[in-house]
C-alpha positions, 0 to 999 in steps of 0.5 A: 424494488426488492432487488434494489434493497438487496443490491444496496445492502450488498454494497453497504456491507462491503464498506466496513471491510474496505475501511479497515484494510491497509497495507504495510510499507517499509522505508530506510534512512541512515541505518534505520528501518521504518515500517508503517501502515497506509494510514501512517500509523507505525507498525509497532512491535512488528517482527523483523527478520533478516535472511541471507541468499539461501533464505536462512534466517540471520537475525530476528527481532521486533520493531520499537513502539515507533515502528523503527529499528536500528541496523546492527553493525555487523553480521555473521553472513551477508544479508540479502533481504529484510522481511517485516511481519505485522499482526493481521497477516501483513508482510513486506520486504526490502532487499539489502541493497535498498536498505543500504542505499536508503529509500524515500517516500515515493510520489504515490505513497502520499494519500492526497496524491492517490485520492486525487488520482482516484477522483480524476479517474472516476470523473474521466470514466463518468464523462466517457460513459456519458459521452458514449451513451448519449444519443446522437441527434440527426440533423438533416441538411436543408436543400 
């Protein structure tokens, strides 16, 4: 019984760390960059860094309170990549070609899609485990 309580404590102590973990995502549209976390809150005042092909920093600014930033009209060097750094060690990047072409939200960026997919995977795994662990009944053939 003691092992059960230790195991339960270990499992419950992992939930707070999973609840506050989130990623940083970057999209662009019409010459603007938008950065947001996985809970859809804006990455306000995150640092924007534009680097060239050699990794030399061209421009360094911060996002506004809505997590957006307007691209400048011209640069001294040709940009290669945009890097966004937010507090807490969050970092993401996008190539300059993606910024110019514009990006849209992908299918798996929606929380409801990821949640539904997770539920389906868990149900399928449960079904497979139940199916393979169920003892087989032996039916004898009557003569």
